[in-house]
C-alpha positions as CSV (number, residue, x, y, z in Angstrom):
1,X,-40.0,64.0,19.1
2,X,-43.0,63.5,16.8
3,X,-46.4,64.0,18.3
4,X,-48.8,61.4,16.9
5,X,-51.9,62.6,18.8
6,X,-53.2,64.4,15.6
7,X,-52.6,63.5,12.0
8,X,-51.9,67.1,11.2
9,X,-49.1,67.5,13.7
10,X,-47.5,64.2,12.6
11,X,-47.7,65.3,9.0
12,X,-46.0,68.6,9.7
13,X,-43.2,67.0,11.8
14,X,-42.3,64.1,9.4
15,X,-39.8,65.0,6.7
16,X,-40.4,63.8,3.1
17,X,-37.6,61.3,3.6
18,X,-39.1,59.9,6.8
19,X,-42.4,59.5,5.0
20,X,-40.7,57.4,2.3
21,X,-39.2,55.1,4.9
22,X,-42.6,54.6,6.5
23,X,-44.2,53.8,3.2
24,X,-41.4,51.3,2.6
25,X,-42.2,49.5,5.8
26,X,-45.9,49.4,4.7
27,X,-44.9,47.8,1.4
28,X,-43.7,44.7,3.3
29,X,-46.9,43.8,5.1
30,X,-46.3,40.0,5.3
31,X,-42.7,40.3,6.6
32,X,-42.0,39.5,10.2
33,X,-40.0,42.8,10.2
34,X,-37.6,44.7,8.0
35,X,-33.9,45.5,8.3
36,X,-32.1,48.8,7.5
37,X,-30.3,47.0,4.7
38,X,-33.6,45.9,3.0
39,X,-35.0,49.5,3.3
40,X,-31.7,50.9,2.0
41,X,-31.9,48.7,-1.0
42,X,-35.6,49.6,-1.7
43,X,-34.9,53.3,-1.4
44,X,-31.5,53.2,-3.1
45,X,-29.7,54.9,-0.1
46,X,-26.7,53.9,1.9
47,X,-27.0,51.5,4.8
48,X,-25.6,54.2,7.0
49,X,-28.3,56.6,5.9
50,X,-31.0,54.0,6.6
51,X,-29.6,53.2,10.0
52,X,-29.7,56.9,10.9
53,X,-33.3,57.2,9.8
54,X,-34.3,54.1,11.7
55,X,-32.9,55.7,14.8
56,X,-34.9,58.9,14.3
57,X,-38.1,56.9,13.6
58,X,-37.5,54.8,16.7
59,X,-36.9,57.9,18.8
60,X,-40.3,59.2,17.5
61,X,-42.0,55.9,18.5
62,X,-42.9,55.2,14.9
63,X,-40.9,51.9,14.6
64,X,-39.7,49.4,17.2
65,X,-37.4,46.5,17.2
66,X,-39.0,43.0,16.9
67,X,-38.8,40.9,20.1
68,X,-36.2,38.3,19.7
69,X,-34.9,39.6,16.4
70,X,-32.3,42.3,17.0
71,X,-32.0,43.3,13.4
72,X,-35.7,43.4,12.5
73,X,-37.9,46.4,12.9
74,X,-41.6,47.0,12.5
75,X,-44.1,49.9,12.6
76,X,-45.7,50.7,15.9
77,X,-49.4,51.5,16.1
78,X,-48.5,55.1,15.7
79,X,-46.3,54.2,12.7
80,X,-49.1,52.2,11.1
81,X,-51.5,55.2,11.4
82,X,-48.9,57.5,9.9
83,X,-48.3,55.0,7.1
84,X,-52.0,54.8,6.3
85,X,-52.3,58.6,6.2
86,X,-49.3,58.9,3.9
87,X,-50.5,56.1,1.6
88,X,-54.0,57.7,1.4
89,X,-52.5,61.0,0.1
90,X,-50.3,59.0,-2.3
91,X,-53.3,57.0,-3.6
92,X,-55.4,60.1,-4.1
93,X,-52.6,61.8,-6.0
94,X,-52.2,58.7,-8.2
95,X,-56.0,58.7,-9.0
96,X,-55.7,62.4,-9.9
97,X,-52.6,61.9,-12.0
98,X,-53.8,58.8,-13.9
99,X,-57.5,59.6,-14.2
100,X,-57.5,63.4,-14.7
101,X,-54.0,64.3,-15.9
102,X,-53.5,61.2,-17.9
103,X,-50.1,60.0,-16.7
104,X,-49.1,56.3,-16.8
105,X,-49.1,54.2,-13.7
106,X,-45.3,54.4,-13.3
107,X,-45.1,58.2,-14.0
108,X,-48.0,58.9,-11.6
109,X,-46.3,56.9,-8.8
110,X,-43.1,58.8,-9.2
111,X,-44.9,62.2,-9.2
112,X,-47.1,61.2,-6.3
113,X,-44.0,60.4,-4.3
114,X,-42.8,64.0,-4.9
115,X,-46.1,65.5,-3.8
116,X,-47.6,63.4,-1.1
117,X,-45.5,64.9,1.7
118,X,-46.6,68.5,0.9
119,X,-50.3,68.6,0.1
120,X,-52.4,70.2,2.8
121,X,-55.3,68.6,4.7
122,X,-57.7,70.8,2.9
123,X,-56.5,69.7,-0.5
124,X,-56.5,66.1,0.5
125,X,-60.1,66.4,1.6
126,X,-61.1,68.0,-1.6
127,X,-59.3,65.4,-3.7
128,X,-61.0,62.6,-1.8
129,X,-64.4,64.1,-2.5
130,X,-63.7,64.9,-6.1
131,X,-62.4,61.4,-6.8
132,X,-65.4,59.7,-5.3
133,X,-63.8,58.6,-2.0
134,X,-61.7,55.7,-3.4
135,X,-61.1,52.7,-1.1
136,X,-58.0,51.7,-3.0
137,X,-55.1,53.2,-5.0
138,X,-55.4,52.7,-8.9
139,X,-53.4,49.4,-8.4
140,X,-56.1,48.0,-6.1
141,X,-54.3,48.3,-2.8
142,X,-56.5,49.3,0.1
143,X,-56.2,52.9,1.0
144,X,-56.0,52.1,4.8
145,X,-56.3,49.2,7.2
146,X,-60.0,49.7,7.7
147,X,-60.6,49.3,4.0
148,X,-58.3,46.3,3.9
149,X,-60.4,44.6,6.6
150,X,-63.5,45.0,4.5
151,X,-62.1,43.7,1.3
152,X,-61.4,40.0,0.2
153,X,-57.7,39.0,0.2
154,X,-57.5,37.3,-3.2
155,X,-54.7,34.9,-4.1
156,X,-51.4,35.3,-5.9
157,X,-51.7,34.9,-9.7
158,X,-48.6,32.6,-9.5
159,X,-50.8,29.9,-7.8
160,X,-53.1,29.5,-10.8
161,X,-52.7,26.5,-13.1
162,X,-53.2,26.3,-16.9
163,X,-56.8,26.6,-17.8
164,X,-57.9,28.6,-14.8
165,X,-59.6,31.9,-15.2
166,X,-59.7,34.9,-12.8
167,X,-59.9,38.6,-12.5
168,X,-57.0,40.9,-11.6
169,X,-57.7,42.2,-8.1
170,X,-54.6,44.1,-7.0
171,X,-51.0,44.8,-7.9
172,X,-49.5,44.7,-4.4
173,X,-47.4,47.5,-3.0
174,X,-44.2,45.4,-3.4
175,X,-45.0,45.3,-7.2
176,X,-45.6,49.0,-7.2
177,X,-41.9,49.5,-6.4
178,X,-41.0,48.0,-9.8
179,X,-41.6,50.7,-12.4
180,X,-40.8,48.4,-15.3
181,X,-43.4,45.8,-14.0
182,X,-46.0,48.5,-13.6
183,X,-45.5,49.7,-17.2
184,X,-45.7,46.2,-18.6
185,X,-48.9,45.4,-16.7
186,X,-50.6,48.6,-17.7
187,X,-49.5,48.2,-21.4
188,X,-51.0,44.6,-21.4
189,X,-54.2,45.8,-19.7
190,X,-53.5,43.7,-16.6
191,X,-55.2,46.2,-14.3
192,X,-57.7,45.7,-11.4
193,X,-60.9,44.4,-12.9
194,X,-59.3,42.8,-16.0
195,X,-60.2,39.2,-16.8
196,X,-57.4,36.7,-17.4
197,X,-57.0,33.1,-18.2
198,X,-53.8,31.0,-17.8
199,X,-52.8,29.5,-21.1
200,X,-49.7,27.7,-19.8
201,X,-47.5,27.4,-16.8
202,X,-43.8,26.6,-17.3
203,X,-41.7,25.4,-14.4
204,X,-38.6,25.2,-16.5
205,X,-39.0,28.8,-17.7
206,X,-40.4,29.9,-14.3
207,X,-43.3,31.8,-16.0
208,X,-47.0,32.0,-16.8
209,X,-48.5,32.8,-20.2
210,X,-51.8,34.6,-19.9
211,X,-54.6,35.6,-22.2
212,X,-55.7,39.1,-21.1
213,X,-57.6,42.1,-22.4
214,X,-54.9,42.9,-24.9
215,X,-53.9,39.4,-26.0
216,X,-51.1,37.3,-24.6
217,X,-48.8,38.3,-21.8
218,X,-45.9,36.5,-20.1
219,X,-45.0,36.9,-16.4
220,X,-42.3,35.4,-14.3
221,X,-43.6,33.4,-11.4
222,X,-42.0,35.8,-8.9
223,X,-43.7,39.0,-10.2
224,X,-46.9,36.9,-10.6
225,X,-46.8,36.3,-6.8
226,X,-47.1,40.1,-6.4
227,X,-50.3,40.3,-8.4
228,X,-53.5,39.1,-6.6
229,X,-56.6,37.8,-8.4
230,X,-60.1,36.7,-7.5
231,X,-61.9,33.7,-8.9
232,X,-65.6,33.2,-9.3
233,X,-68.3,35.9,-9.6
234,X,-66.7,39.3,-9.0
235,X,-68.5,42.3,-7.5
236,X,-67.5,45.2,-9.8
237,X,-68.0,47.6,-7.0
238,X,-64.6,46.4,-5.7
239,X,-63.0,48.2,-8.6
240,X,-63.0,52.0,-8.2
241,X,-63.3,54.2,-11.2
242,X,-63.1,57.9,-11.7
243,X,-64.1,59.9,-14.8
244,X,-61.4,59.6,-17.5
245,X,-59.8,56.4,-16.2
246,X,-59.6,53.8,-19.1
247,X,-61.1,50.4,-18.2
């Protein structure tokens, strides 16, 4: 059984695979719950493997079944704390890999997934200090629930109409799972803090055409729902920067 009384003991007891499952739960914050089939699809594993991991996480009191929904599961309070701790390590590694090493968003995300389960508390603390105590990951997602409570929510880019202007605020965790989308957004300069204006909205093509920092960009309405923006006067302190990160 996993002890969740101390972050260090939880970190030591959770396998790298278990941490990936917990992160996947975290990437569906608005869902009433998730199913083993959904997580299996996200992680590209078999449904049987997902069901077995769900049982282990439930035994460790990190997930629990949703009342009235036999097939839906959600993180417990202990699971949410574990998810925040894992995501913070992942975010710190992404800042290091993008801002210091110079990897792309997609490459940094893949490398961080290989590393976040094994870095020590001492290294995590040093990275946090060196990187300026970021409150978000490079994609703008709050590093933990306390940071999320302090930050504005924004609205989906897909809700904007032609002629509206806004600032890219965050590329949600659900969007982070799409490496091709991450690469496209980065290549077009559609990163947190970037100003955009909607040139056109096409219901027939199910897309938005934007004017961004590097000219025009086209996004389907579905991926555009995964990108949040802010309108009006924006406090630039919302957008963390470390030395070497292109803006």
